[in-house]
C-alpha positions in Angstrom: 0.0 0.0 0.0 1.4 3.4 -1.0 1.8 6.2 1.5 -0.8 8.5 -0.1 0.2 11.3 2.2 3.8 11.5 0.9 4.4 14.7 -1.1 6.1 14.4 -4.5 8.8 16.9 -3.5 9.8 14.8 -0.5 10.3 11.8 -2.7 12.3 13.8 -5.2 14.5 15.3 -2.5 15.2 11.8 -1.1 16.2 10.6 -4.6 18.5 13.6 -5.0 20.1 13.0 -1.6 20.9 9.4 -2.6 22.5 10.8 -5.7 24.7 13.3 -3.7 25.9 10.5 -1.5 27.4 8.8 -4.6 28.8 11.9 -6.2 26.0 12.6 -8.7 23.6 15.5 -9.3 20.1 14.0 -9.9 18.0 16.3 -12.0 14.3 15.6 -12.1 12.7 15.9 -15.6 9.3 15.2 -17.2 6.0 14.9 -15.5 7.5 14.8 -12.0 8.4 18.5 -12.6 5.5 19.6 -14.6 3.1 18.6 -11.8 4.4 21.5 -9.7 3.2 24.0 -12.4 -0.6 24.8 -12.1 -2.8 27.5 -13.7 -2.0 29.9 -10.9 1.7 29.2 -10.8 4.0 32.0 -11.8 7.6 33.0 -11.4 8.3 35.4 -8.5 12.0 35.9 -9.5 14.8 34.4 -11.5 18.5 34.6 -10.5 20.3 33.8 -13.7 23.7 33.8 -12.1 22.8 31.3 -9.4 20.4 29.4 -11.8 17.5 29.7 -9.4 13.8 30.0 -10.1 11.4 31.1 -7.3 7.9 29.9 -7.9 4.7 31.6 -6.7 1.6 29.5 -6.0 3.3 26.3 -7.0 1.3 23.1 -6.8 2.4 20.8 -4.0 1.2 17.4 -5.2 1.3 14.1 -3.4 2.7 11.0 -5.2 -0.8 10.0 -6.2 -1.9 11.1 -9.6 -4.9 13.5 -9.4 -6.2 12.2 -12.7 -7.5 9.0 -11.3 -6.7 9.2 -7.6 -5.0 5.8 -7.5 -2.0 5.5 -9.8 1.4 6.8 -8.7 3.6 9.5 -10.2 7.0 8.1 -11.3 10.1 10.2 -10.9 12.0 10.6 -14.1 15.6 11.8 -13.6 19.1 12.1 -15.1 22.3 11.4 -13.2 25.2 13.8 -13.9 28.6 13.0 -12.3 29.9 15.7 -10.0 33.6 14.7 -10.6 35.9 17.1 -12.4 37.0 14.1 -14.5 34.0 11.8 -14.8 35.7 9.6 -17.5 37.0 7.0 -14.9 36.0 3.5 -13.9 35.5 4.8 -10.3 32.6 7.0 -11.5 31.1 4.0 -13.3 31.4 2.0 -10.1 29.6 4.7 -8.1 26.8 4.7 -10.7 26.4 1.0 -10.1 26.1 1.7 -6.3 23.7 4.6 -6.9 21.5 2.5 -9.2 21.4 -0.3 -6.5 20.4 2.1 -3.8 17.7 3.8 -5.9 16.2 0.4 -6.8 16.3 -0.6 -3.1 14.3 2.5 -2.2 11.8 2.2 -5.0 11.2 -1.4 -4.2 9.6 -0.4 -0.9 5.8 -0.2 -1.0 5.6 3.4 0.2 7.8 4.9 -2.5 7.1 5.7 -6.2 8.9 4.2 -9.1 12.1 5.9 -10.2 13.4 6.0 -13.8 17.1 6.9 -13.6 19.0 7.7 -16.8 22.7 8.2 -16.4 24.9 10.4 -18.7 27.3 8.0 -20.4 30.9 9.1 -19.9 33.1 7.1 -22.4 35.2 4.9 -22.4 34.1 3.2 -19.2 30.4 3.5 -19.8 28.8 1.2 -22.3 27.5 2.6 -25.6 23.9 2.1 -26.4 22.9 -0.8 -28.8 21.9 1.2 -31.8 19.7 -1.5 -33.2 17.5 -1.8 -30.1 17.8 1.8 -28.8 14.3 3.4 -28.7 15.1 6.3 -26.3 17.8 9.0 -26.7 20.9 8.9 -24.6 23.0 11.8 -23.2 26.7 11.0 -23.7 30.1 12.6 -23.5 33.7 12.1 -24.5 36.8 13.9 -23.3 36.8 16.1 -26.4 33.2 17.3 -26.3 30.6 18.8 -24.0 27.7 16.4 -24.5 25.9 14.8 -27.4 22.5 13.2 -27.9 22.2 9.8 -29.6 19.3 7.8 -30.8 20.0 5.0 -33.2 21.9 6.4 -36.2 21.4 10.0 -35.2 24.0 11.9 -33.1 23.9 15.6 -32.3 26.5 17.7 -30.3 24.9 20.0 -27.6 26.4 22.6 -25.4 26.8 22.0 -21.7 25.0 25.3 -21.1 21.8 23.9 -22.4 22.0 21.2 -19.8 22.8 23.6 -16.9 21.3 22.8 -13.5 18.6 25.0 -12.2 17.2 25.1 -8.6 13.4 25.4 -8.4 12.2 27.0 -5.1 8.7 25.6 -4.5 7.9 27.3 -1.1 9.4 28.1 2.2 8.0 25.0 3.8 9.2 22.3 1.5 12.2 23.9 -0.1 13.6 23.1 -3.5 14.8 20.6 -6.0 17.2 20.5 -9.0 16.2 20.3 -12.6 17.1 21.7 -16.1 15.7 25.0 -17.3 12.0 25.1 -18.2 12.9 25.4 -21.9 15.1 22.3 -21.7 12.3 20.4 -19.9 9.8 21.3 -22.6 12.1 20.5 -25.5 13.1 17.2 -23.9 9.6 15.9 -24.6 10.4 16.1 -28.3 13.9 14.5 -28.2 13.4 11.7 -25.7 12.0 9.4 -28.4 10.9 9.4 -32.0 8.1 11.9 -31.5 6.0 13.6 -28.9 3.7 11.1 -27.1 0.0 11.7 -27.5 -0.5 11.9 -23.8 2.0 14.8 -23.5 0.8 17.2 -26.3 -1.8 19.1 -24.4 0.1 19.0 -21.1 3.3 20.6 -22.4 2.4 22.9 -25.3 -0.4 25.2 -26.5 -2.3 27.0 -23.7 -1.2 24.5 -21.0 0.0 25.9 -17.7 3.5 24.6 -18.3 3.7 26.2 -21.8 2.7 29.6 -20.2 5.3 28.9 -17.5 8.0 28.5 -20.1 7.0 31.7 -21.8 7.2 33.5 -18.4 10.7 32.2 -17.9 11.8 33.4 -21.3 10.5 36.9 -20.6 12.5 37.0 -17.3 15.7 35.8 -18.7 17.9 36.0 -21.8 17.6 32.3 -22.3 15.5 31.7 -25.4 14.3 28.8 -27.5 16.8 29.7 -30.2 19.6 28.8 -27.7 18.4 25.2 -28.0 18.7 25.0 -31.8 20.8 21.9 -31.5 18.0 20.2 -29.6 15.5 21.1 -32.3 17.9 19.8 -35.0 18.2 16.5 -33.2 14.4 16.2 -32.9 14.1 16.9 -36.6 16.6 14.3 -37.6 15.2 11.5 -35.5 11.7 12.2 -36.9 12.9 12.1 -40.5 15.8 9.7 -40.6 15.4 7.3 -43.5 17.6 4.4 -42.4 15.4 1.2 -42.4 16.1 0.6 -38.7 15.0 4.1 -37.8 11.8 3.9 -40.0 10.9 0.6 -38.3 11.5 1.9 -34.8 9.5 5.1 -35.5 6.6 2.9 -36.5 6.8 0.7 -33.4 7.0 3.9 -31.3 3.8 5.2 -32.8 2.0 1.9 -32.4 3.1 1.5 -28.8 2.0 5.0 -27.7 -1.4 4.8 -29.5 -2.2 1.5 -27.9 -0.9 0.2 -24.5 1.9 2.8 -23.8 0.0 5.1 -21.5 -1.3 2.1 -19.4 2.1 0.7 -18.9 3.5 4.1 -18.0 0.7 4.6 -15.4 0.4 1.0 -14.2 -0.7 0.6 -10.6 0.8 -1.3 -7.7 3.9 -3.6 -7.9 2.9 -4.7 -11.4 3.2 -1.1 -12.5 6.6 -0.8 -10.9 7.7 -3.9 -12.8 6.3 -2.7 -16.2 7.6 0.9 -16.0 11.3 0.1 -16.4 10.4 -2.1 -19.3 8.5 0.7 -21.0 11.3 3.1 -20.2 14.0 0.8 -21.7 12.2 0.4 -25.0 9.7 3.2 -25.5 10.5 5.9 -22.9 7.5 5.0 -20.8 7.3 8.2 -18.9 
């Protein structure tokens, strides 16, 4: 039985604390962040130098989805190494320990599922299998900042576009670490082969989160054009004509127009077991 009184921010902070203990910054992405942004949520202030956003009237959700009152919000996050030189076997070993501790915590009945995606620092981190890869990876070599990869498509991106931002929710429950609002929004388009049907109205158009992103752009000099490399990557994965890419795009569309949302929002221990499977193959988030 889940602890239906647990707040999502408390679960996120616990995951981020586990990350710090192993030398990683855990940034929350996807729906786990978007749920803090409601119709009345606005930005009180932005400190561009400290990369801090202070929210006004932020939502303070529990781990239970308000859509149905019974399924559990999963925490999607990315692990970035805090080491000056992350290209070592020691960092890879700490990631193994971090993954173990995250799995141990999420296996407990009172805690939501956690989808942890590490940045791959080569040569000690394994490269994705390009034939079976359905979700984009974030990778880095010594001679580059970062790059995205999905199958046959690779795209260099600047470290600035993946900068960490602190979101101050309120004085009672504190803050959590994520990417900029623009990066969160654009990630929905580059995580897989296309935007998932369940995310279109939630992230763009007149949605509260889309308005939140516009408010952030007005208060900073960070603009969508600064993420041109992300847009280029999204364009390439949606139009790549290699047979393997065409096949995987078709499977992606079939999955998300049939059972994808159910697997992403599955209940109980079955849902916890199915979620990693969906994340591995179809970004079930």
